C-alpha positions in Angstrom: 0.0 0.0 0.0 1.3 3.6 -0.9 1.0 6.1 1.7 0.7 10.0 1.1 2.5 12.5 3.4 2.3 16.2 3.4 5.2 17.5 5.3 3.9 21.0 5.6 0.9 19.6 7.6 2.8 17.0 9.5 5.3 19.5 10.7 3.6 22.9 11.1 6.7 24.5 12.6 8.6 24.0 9.4 9.3 26.7 6.8 8.1 25.8 3.3 12.0 25.7 2.6 12.5 23.3 5.2 9.6 21.1 4.1 10.8 21.2 0.6 14.3 20.1 1.8 13.0 17.1 3.7 10.9 16.1 0.6 14.0 16.3 -1.4 15.8 13.9 1.0 13.1 11.2 0.5 13.2 11.7 -3.2 17.0 11.2 -3.2 16.4 8.1 -1.2 14.5 6.6 -4.0 17.6 6.6 -6.3 19.0 3.9 -4.1 18.3 0.2 -3.9 17.0 -1.4 -0.8 19.7 -4.0 0.0 20.1 -6.5 2.8 22.9 -6.0 5.1 24.5 -9.4 4.4 24.5 -9.0 0.6 25.2 -5.6 -0.6 25.2 -6.7 -4.1 21.7 -8.3 -3.9 18.6 -6.7 -5.0 15.3 -7.6 -3.4 12.2 -7.6 -5.7 10.4 -5.2 -3.4 12.5 -2.0 -3.8 11.5 1.1 -1.7 10.6 3.8 -4.3 9.1 7.2 -3.9 6.1 8.3 -6.0 6.4 11.8 -7.2 3.6 11.7 -9.6 1.5 14.7 -9.9 -1.4 12.8 -8.1 -0.4 14.8 -5.0 -1.2 18.4 -5.8 0.5 20.0 -2.7 4.2 20.9 -3.5 5.3 19.7 -0.2 3.5 16.3 -0.7 5.4 13.0 -1.2 4.2 9.5 -1.7 6.4 6.4 -0.8 6.2 2.9 0.3 6.4 2.1 3.9 9.7 0.1 3.5 12.5 2.3 5.0 14.4 -0.3 7.0 16.3 -1.4 3.9 17.5 2.0 2.8 21.2 2.4 2.7 23.0 5.0 4.6 23.9 6.9 1.5 20.3 7.1 0.6 19.6 9.3 3.7 22.7 11.5 3.3 21.7 14.8 2.1 23.8 16.7 -0.5 26.9 18.0 0.8 26.9 15.7 3.9 30.0 13.4 4.5 29.0 9.9 4.5 30.6 9.5 7.9 28.3 12.4 9.3 25.9 9.8 10.8 27.0 7.2 13.4 27.4 3.9 11.8 26.0 2.2 14.9 22.5 3.6 14.5 19.9 1.9 12.7 19.0 2.9 9.3 15.5 3.8 10.4 17.1 6.2 13.2 19.4 7.7 10.8 16.6 8.6 8.4 14.6 9.9 11.1 17.2 12.2 12.2 17.2 13.8 8.8 13.4 13.7 8.2 12.5 15.2 11.7 13.2 18.9 12.5 15.8 18.9 15.3 19.5 19.9 16.2 20.9 17.3 13.8 19.1 18.4 10.9 19.4 22.2 11.4 23.1 21.9 11.4 22.9 21.4 7.7 20.2 23.7 6.8 22.5 26.5 5.9 24.6 24.5 3.4 21.6 22.1 2.2 18.3 23.9 2.5 19.5 27.4 1.4 21.4 26.1 -1.5 18.2 24.6 -2.9 16.5 27.8 -2.9 16.2 30.5 -5.5 18.3 33.6 -4.9 16.4 36.7 -3.6 15.7 39.3 -6.3 15.1 43.0 -5.5 12.2 44.8 -6.8 12.6 48.3 -8.0 12.1 50.9 -5.2 8.8 52.9 -6.1 10.3 56.3 -5.3 13.6 58.0 -4.6 12.5 58.5 -0.9 11.6 54.9 -0.4 14.1 52.6 1.5 14.2 48.9 2.5 14.3 47.9 6.2 14.7 44.3 7.4 12.9 42.6 10.2 15.5 40.2 11.7 13.4 37.2 13.2 14.2 35.7 16.6 17.0 33.1 16.8 19.7 31.5 18.9 23.1 30.3 18.2 23.6 28.4 15.0 20.1 28.6 14.0 19.3 29.7 10.5 19.4 33.5 10.1 15.9 34.5 8.7 14.7 38.0 8.0 12.0 39.8 6.0 12.7 42.8 3.9 10.0 45.6 3.7 9.9 48.7 1.3 8.7 51.8 3.2 8.7 55.6 2.5 10.9 57.5 5.0 7.8 58.9 6.8 6.3 55.4 7.4 9.7 53.8 8.6 9.3 51.8 11.9 11.7 52.4 14.7 14.9 50.8 13.7 18.6 50.4 14.4 21.3 50.8 11.7 24.4 48.7 11.3 27.9 50.0 10.9 30.4 47.2 9.9 33.3 46.4 7.4 32.3 44.3 4.4 35.5 42.4 4.2 36.4 40.0 1.4 33.8 40.2 -1.2 34.4 36.8 -2.4 33.5 35.1 0.9 29.8 35.0 1.5 27.2 33.4 3.8 23.6 32.6 3.0 20.5 33.7 5.1 16.9 33.0 4.7 15.3 36.3 3.3 11.6 36.5 2.1 11.6 32.8 1.5 14.6 32.8 -0.8 18.5 32.9 -0.4 20.3 35.8 0.0 24.3 35.8 0.2 25.8 38.6 2.5 29.3 39.3 3.7 30.6 37.2 6.5 31.1 40.2 8.6 27.5 41.1 8.4 26.4 37.4 9.0 28.4 37.5 12.3 26.9 40.9 13.3 23.3 39.6 12.7 24.0 36.3 14.7 25.4 38.6 17.6 22.5 41.2 17.7 19.3 39.1 17.0 17.0 38.6 19.9 16.1 35.1 20.9 12.3 36.2 21.4 11.5 39.4 19.6 12.1 40.5 16.0 14.2 43.6 15.4 13.9 46.2 12.5 17.3 46.9 11.2 19.1 48.7 8.2 22.2 47.1 6.8 23.3 48.5 3.4 24.5 45.0 1.9 20.9 43.6 2.6 18.7 46.7 2.2 20.3 48.1 -1.0 20.5 46.3 -4.3 24.2 46.5 -4.8 23.9 45.4 -8.4 21.6 48.4 -9.3 23.9 51.2 -10.1 21.0 53.5 -10.2 19.5 52.6 -7.0 22.8 52.8 -5.2 23.1 56.3 -6.3 19.7 57.2 -4.9 20.2 55.2 -1.8 23.6 57.0 -1.0 21.6 60.4 -0.8 19.5 58.7 1.9 22.4 57.6 4.0 22.6 60.7 6.0 18.8 60.6 6.8 18.9 56.8 7.7 21.9 56.9 10.3 20.7 60.4 11.7 17.2 58.9 12.3 18.0 55.4 13.6 17.1 54.8 17.1 20.7 53.8 17.5 23.9 52.9 15.4 25.4 49.5 16.1 29.2 49.5 15.3 30.1 45.9 14.7 33.9 45.5 15.3 34.1 41.8 15.1 33.7 38.6 17.1 36.9 38.8 19.1 37.1 40.6 22.5 40.6 41.7 23.3 39.6 42.7 26.8 38.7 39.2 27.9 40.7 39.7 31.4 38.5 42.6 32.1 35.1 42.0 33.9 33.3 45.4 33.1 35.4 47.0 30.4 33.2 49.9 29.9 33.5 51.0 33.7 37.2 50.4 33.5 37.5 52.8 30.3 35.3 55.4 31.9 37.6 55.4 35.0 40.8 55.6 32.9 39.2 58.6 30.9 38.1 60.4 33.9 41.6 60.1 35.3 43.2 61.4 32.2 40.8 64.5 31.8 41.2 65.3 35.5 45.0 65.4 34.9 44.5 67.9 32.0 42.1 70.1 34.2 44.9 70.1 37.0 48.0 70.4 35.1 48.8 72.5 31.9 51.4 70.0 30.8 48.4 67.4 30.7 48.4 63.9 29.5 51.9 63.8 28.0 53.4 64.7 31.5 51.1 62.3 33.3 52.3 59.3 31.2 55.8 60.5 31.5 55.6 60.6 35.2 53.4 57.6 35.7 54.7 54.0 35.5 52.1 51.6 34.2 51.4 48.5 36.2 50.7 45.2 34.6 47.0 45.6 34.3 47.2 49.0 32.8 49.9 47.7 30.4 47.6 44.7 29.5 44.6 47.2 28.9 46.6 49.5 26.5 47.9 46.6 24.6 44.3 45.3 24.3 43.1 48.8 23.3 46.0 48.9 20.6 44.5 45.5 19.2 41.0 47.0 19.1 41.9 50.2 17.4 43.9 48.1 14.7 40.7 46.4 13.6 39.8 46.9 9.9 36.6 49.0 11.0 38.8 52.0 12.0 40.4 52.3 8.6 37.3 52.4 6.5 35.7 55.6 5.1 32.0 54.7 5.1 31.9 54.1 8.7 33.1 57.6 9.6 29.6 59.1 8.6 27.8 56.2 10.0 29.2 56.6 13.5 29.3 60.5 13.2 25.5 60.9 12.5 24.0 58.5 15.0 21.8 59.7 17.9 23.2 56.9 20.0 26.3 54.8 19.0 26.9 51.3 20.5 30.2 49.6 20.0 29.9 45.6 19.9 33.0 43.2 19.8 32.8 39.6 21.2 30.2 39.5 23.7 30.8 43.2 24.7 28.3 46.0 23.9 29.3 49.7 25.2 29.0 53.3 24.5 31.0 54.1 21.4 31.4 57.8 22.6 33.6 56.4 25.5 35.9 55.0 22.8 36.1 58.3 21.0 36.9 60.4 24.0 39.6 57.8 25.2 41.1 58.0 21.7 41.1 61.6 21.7 42.7 61.8 25.2 45.3 59.2 24.5 46.2 60.9 21.1 47.5 64.0 23.1 50.4 61.7 24.4 53.0 60.8 21.6 54.7 58.6 24.4 51.8 56.4 24.6 50.8 56.4 21.0 54.4 55.3 20.0 55.0 52.9 22.9 51.6 50.7 22.1 51.4 51.6 18.5 47.8 53.1 19.3 45.9 54.3 16.1 43.9 57.2 17.5 43.5 59.6 14.5 40.2 58.2 13.6 38.5 59.9 16.5 39.3 63.2 14.7 37.4 62.2 11.6 34.4 61.0 13.4 34.5 63.9 15.8 34.2 66.4 12.8 30.4 65.3 12.8 28.6 67.8 15.2 26.5 65.2 16.7 29.6 63.2 17.9 31.5 66.5 19.1 28.5 67.4 21.3 28.5 64.0 23.2 32.4 63.6 23.4 35.4 65.5 24.4 36.1 66.4 20.8 35.3 69.9 19.2 34.3 70.2 15.7 37.1 71.7 13.5 35.6 71.2 10.0 34.8 74.4 8.5 33.8 73.2 4.9 33.6 70.1 2.9 37.2 70.4 1.7 38.3 70.3 5.3 36.3 67.2 5.7 37.9 65.6 2.6 41.2 66.6 3.7 40.7 65.0 7.2 39.6 61.7 5.8 42.2 61.2 3.0 43.9 58.1 4.6 40.7 56.1 5.0 39.7 53.4 2.6 36.8 52.7 0.2 36.4 50.0 -2.3 34.8 52.1 -4.8 36.6 55.3 -6.0 33.5 57.3 -6.0 32.9 56.6 -2.4 35.9 58.8 -1.5 33.4 61.6 -2.0 29.8 59.9 -1.6 30.7 58.4 1.8 30.8 61.9 3.3 27.7 63.4 1.7 25.7 63.0 5.0 27.8 65.8 6.6 26.3 69.2 7.1 29.1 70.7 5.0 28.3 68.9 1.9 25.2 70.9 1.4 25.3 74.4 -0.3 22.0 76.4 -0.2 20.2 73.2 0.7 21.6 71.2 -2.3 24.2 68.4 -2.2 27.6 69.6 -3.3 27.7 66.5 -5.7 24.8 64.2 -6.9 25.9 60.4 -6.3 25.8 58.7 -9.5 27.8 55.4 -9.9 27.5 55.3 -13.6 29.9 58.3 -14.0 33.6 58.1 -14.1 35.1 58.9 -10.8 37.7 61.4 -12.2 34.6 63.3 -13.5 33.1 63.4 -10.0 36.3 64.7 -8.6 36.5 67.4 -11.2 32.9 68.5 -10.5 33.6 68.6 -6.9 36.9 70.8 -7.4 34.8 73.2 -9.5 32.0 73.3 -6.9 34.5 74.1 -4.2 36.0 76.8 -6.3 32.8 78.4 -6.8 31.8 78.2 -3.2 35.0 79.2 -1.5 36.1 81.8 -4.2 39.7 81.1 -3.2 42.4 78.5 -4.7 42.5 76.4 -1.5 41.5 73.3 -3.5 44.9 73.5 -5.2 46.7 72.9 -1.8 44.9 69.4 -1.8 47.1 68.4 -4.8 50.7 67.2 -4.8 51.7 64.6 -7.3 54.0 62.0 -6.2 54.9 60.3 -9.7 55.4 61.8 -13.1 52.7 59.4 -14.5 50.0 61.2 -12.5 51.4 64.8 -13.3 51.5 64.0 -17.2 48.4 62.1 -17.8 45.3 63.6 -19.7 43.3 64.4 -16.5 43.6 68.2 -15.1 46.6 68.3 -12.7 44.8 70.8 -10.8 42.1 68.6 -9.7 42.6 66.3 -6.7 42.1 62.7 -7.4 41.2 61.5 -3.9 41.2 57.8 -4.6 44.8 57.6 -6.0 47.4 55.9 -3.9 50.0 57.8 -5.7 48.6 61.3 -4.4 49.8 63.0 -1.2 47.7 65.6 0.3 48.7 68.8 1.7 51.7 68.7 3.9 51.3 72.3 5.3 48.2 73.6 7.1 46.6 75.9 4.9 46.0 78.7 7.4 44.9 82.1 5.9 45.2 83.6 9.4 48.9 82.9 9.5 50.0 82.6 5.9 49.2 85.3 3.3 51.5 84.9 0.3 49.0 86.6 -2.1 48.8 89.8 0.5 45.1 89.7 0.2 44.7 89.8 -3.6 41.4 88.7 -4.7 41.2 85.4 -6.5 40.8 85.6 -10.2 40.0 82.4 -12.1 37.9 80.9 -14.9 37.6 77.4 -16.5 38.1 76.9 -20.1 36.9 74.8 -21.9 34.4 72.4 -20.3 36.2 72.7 -17.1 39.6 71.2 -18.2 41.9 74.1 -17.9 42.1 76.5 -14.9 43.0 80.0 -15.7 44.4 82.1 -12.9 46.4 85.3 -12.4 49.5 85.6 -10.4 53.3 86.3 -10.5 56.4 84.1 -11.0 59.2 84.9 -8.4 61.7 82.2 -9.0 62.8 78.9 -10.9 64.0 75.8 -9.1 67.8 75.5 -9.4 69.0 72.9 -6.9 67.5 70.3 -4.6 68.5 67.2 -2.6 68.8 65.0 -5.8 68.2 61.4 -4.7 70.3 60.3 -8.0 73.4 61.8 -6.3 72.9 59.8 -3.2 74.4 56.5 -4.7 77.4 58.2 -5.6 78.9 58.7 -2.0 80.3 56.3 0.1 79.4 55.5 3.8 75.6 55.5 3.0 73.2 52.5 3.3 70.5 52.0 0.8 67.7 52.6 3.2 65.2 55.4 2.9 66.0 56.8 6.2 69.5 57.4 5.0 68.2 58.8 1.8 66.3 61.4 3.8 69.3 62.3 5.9 71.3 62.7 2.9 68.5 65.1 1.3 68.3 67.0 4.5 71.8 67.7 4.9 72.7 68.4 1.2 71.2 71.8 1.4 74.6 73.0 2.8 76.0 72.0 -0.7 73.5 74.1 -2.9 75.0 76.6 -5.2 73.2 79.5 -3.7 73.8 78.5 0.0 76.2 81.3 0.5 74.2 84.0 -1.2 72.8 85.3 2.1 74.6 85.6 5.6 75.0 82.2 7.2 72.9 83.0 10.3 70.0 84.2 8.2 70.3 81.1 6.2 70.1 78.9 9.3 67.2 80.8 10.6 65.5 80.2 7.1 66.0 76.4 7.2 64.5 76.4 10.8 61.4 78.1 9.5 61.0 75.2 7.0 60.3 72.9 9.9 58.8 75.1 12.6 56.6 77.9 12.3 58.0 79.9 15.1 61.6 78.7 15.6 63.9 79.5 18.5 67.5 80.2 19.1 67.9 76.8 20.4 66.7 75.5 16.9 69.6 77.2 15.3 72.0 75.3 17.6 70.4 72.0 16.9 70.6 72.7 13.1 74.3 73.6 13.3 75.2 70.6 15.2 73.3 68.4 12.7 75.2 70.0 9.8 78.5 69.1 11.5 77.5 65.7 12.1 76.4 65.3 8.5 79.6 66.7 7.2 82.1 65.1 9.6 80.7 61.9 10.9 77.9 60.7 8.6 80.3 60.5 5.6 83.9 59.5 5.4 86.4 62.2 5.2 87.4 61.2 1.6 84.0 62.5 0.3 85.3 66.1 1.2 82.0 67.7 1.6 83.5 70.2 4.0 85.8 71.6 1.2 82.7 72.7 -0.5 81.5 74.8 2.3 82.7 78.4 2.9 85.3 78.4 5.5 83.6 81.4 7.2 80.2 79.9 7.2 81.8 76.5 8.5 83.5 78.5 11.3 80.1 80.2 12.3 78.3 76.7 12.2 81.1 75.3 14.5 80.4 78.1 17.1 76.6 77.8 16.9 76.7 74.0 17.4 78.0 74.5 21.0 75.1 73.2 23.2 73.1 72.0 20.2 71.7 68.5 19.8 71.9 67.2 16.2 69.4 64.3 17.0 66.5 66.8 18.1 66.8 68.6 14.7 67.0 65.3 12.8 64.0 63.7 14.4 61.8 66.9 14.0 62.6 67.5 10.4 63.3 64.1 9.0 59.6 63.1 8.6 58.9 66.0 6.3 61.1 64.5 3.7 59.1 61.4 3.2 57.2 63.3 0.4 59.0 66.6 0.2 62.3 68.0 -1.0 64.4 70.9 0.1 65.1 73.1 -2.9 66.5 76.4 -3.7 65.7 78.9 -6.2 68.2 80.6 -8.8 68.0 83.7 -6.4 68.9 81.7 -3.4 65.6 81.4 -1.7 65.0 78.1 0.1 61.8 76.1 0.3 60.1 72.7 0.7 58.3 71.3 -2.3 56.8 68.1 -3.7 59.1 65.2 -4.3 58.8 65.2 -8.0 59.8 68.9 -8.5 62.9 69.3 -10.7 65.2 71.9 -12.1 63.2 74.3 -14.3 60.0 74.3 -12.5 58.6 77.6 -11.6 57.8 79.1 -8.2 54.6 81.5 -8.3 52.2 83.1 -6.1 48.6 82.7 -7.5 46.2 85.4 -6.6 43.6 84.2 -4.0 45.8 81.5 -2.4 47.7 82.1 1.0 50.7 79.7 -0.1 53.0 79.6 -3.0 52.8 76.9 -5.8 55.2 75.0 -8.0 54.2 74.8 -11.7 55.9 73.0 -14.6 56.1 74.5 -18.1 54.3 72.4 -20.7 53.6 72.8 -24.4 50.2 74.6 -24.0 50.5 76.1 -20.5 51.5 74.7 -17.1 51.0 71.5 -15.0 50.5 71.9 -11.2 53.2 70.1 -9.3 51.9 71.2 -6.0 52.1 73.6 -3.1 55.3 74.8 -1.5 56.4 76.1 1.8 59.0 79.0 1.2 59.5 81.1 4.3 60.6 84.3 2.6 57.5 84.2 0.7 54.7 83.1 2.9 53.7 86.5 4.4 53.4 88.5 1.2 57.1 89.6 0.8 57.2 89.1 -2.9 53.8 91.0 -3.3 55.4 93.9 -1.6 58.2 93.8 -4.3 55.4 93.4 -7.1 53.5 96.4 -5.7 56.2 98.9 -4.7 59.2 98.0 -6.9 57.4 96.5 -10.0 60.0 93.7 -9.7 57.6 91.0 -11.0 54.9 91.2 -13.6 51.3 89.9 -13.4 50.6 87.2 -15.6 48.1 84.6 -16.6 48.6 80.9 -15.9 46.8 78.3 -17.9 46.9 75.2 -15.7 45.7 71.9 -17.4 
């Protein structure tokens, strides 16, 4: 007799997908012969078969003969399950029951077996530009299948929800979840976060971009990017998922411990002007404190703190909670603690603490109101410059990921309309033009300093910052119109021709690059290793060999060098510089290089006298880091400066009207290419403009920068 079973009715607690899965198991079992244990090769006449005829109309109905005792183990093994997965000592009927009945054994394989049989979830088109998707995360525990339901709502009808901030990770590694009765593959990091935050009894409304946005739909991505500011600003809370590991396992209540450390540091600042740096210099850490700062370094080294999108997500939230391992704590405590520790270079260097992320997140007013940080971003260019070191997978996102900030709106309109179908370089050019129009100064040019000849000479406008390029370096000097004023207040005069590819500006040329610390000469001298540190030392000291070094009195020259590396140098800085130059001439190189013979004897005598009481290491440590991406150079008239590392002899030094710092341009066939900004102490306060106005020493000219 043939019996008919409807699994959906027999097991009402099953999902339709699970019922379908069990049905498929039985169907698969029919493919195997019923064989007695003593004779595997024998085939009895009454084989156990499954009838899948259309007589059973319900999709979850199967028909099979009652003989299941003779089914082989392989017949009851689901796809993807190892043959040894079920204990061999169990009876065949028991083994099959473990697969047919919902239970712990079967659910272990639902993620790999059930979900893989389901169709992939397909997104429907959103009905309007103000519509968003929110997900209802269904209750669950432990390894249970993650189930959710996606709903499309208008912003005005959005239920109270929480928004997730996380790192996508490797896009090729995915996990499947059960979404709207279909299979949806999501990043592993998001999968871990959902397992961590789901409630065992109640559903939760959430927003997570990998689920709630159709990432394959370029048009939708652009529309939804415009909604990010609203979504994270209006979420009940933002949940920052840092990862499944907890580096503070040895601490019982890490939030209270962090609050105590923070209060201790802030109280020290209030009582002592020397502040946190002095506190750590005088305070010897005990073992528990040492373990804490080591764990904090591990936490701050997690990938979340390097990504660009998360800055806006955490910066906009009403309430932000950090989740790592089984810990959930107030994220504002982490921000304030990072800000406090950042004031101590001693601690930052000792424990390799990456704390600068706090400034980027603190640039959002809502975070600065609830932490020790104070907002310092004046406009969108400030924000872009602050976040240049953070990573984004899509080049567009170097701009789009910050459009939720208040500075991204000019007269109520977004400074750039997000559109992923456009070329990233076109987006960067439009942004530069908008900033030029809004600020009416040339500050945007200070964001550009090319590091390779390829980026300088390609077809893209050299005056536009290409924010996604690893070969770009952004502004080594703080653009401060309250301190620097190279153009002496001359109004900006610029125009774009044609179609925004050429920037035409007025200004004056005051010099030409004549000499610089040429790295190619570095290999010619003995006593030098091939390391980059020795190369920077060579470039730093080689200024004393410039042809125009002796064109000004030696004391004035030393003071000029000190101004390159310190805004307000002191007399002691001259002593340290003199000590460094003596060390460079007589100790760093073998005597047979005879560098000292190229220095004017009178200047050398003054340097020896000034070096008394000086410390060469102090000057070297203060100045050496500038030369990672900069060169010391001299103009043909003997003016010293710091400029981009790709500058070369023949480049021109100019002051462009509307900018507070000078720039280096390279003459080209049809005009000029922008090499980058420069720091030239004898120009920074408008000195050459005085000569231009009073003595007519320089002539105004128009520069076509392309």
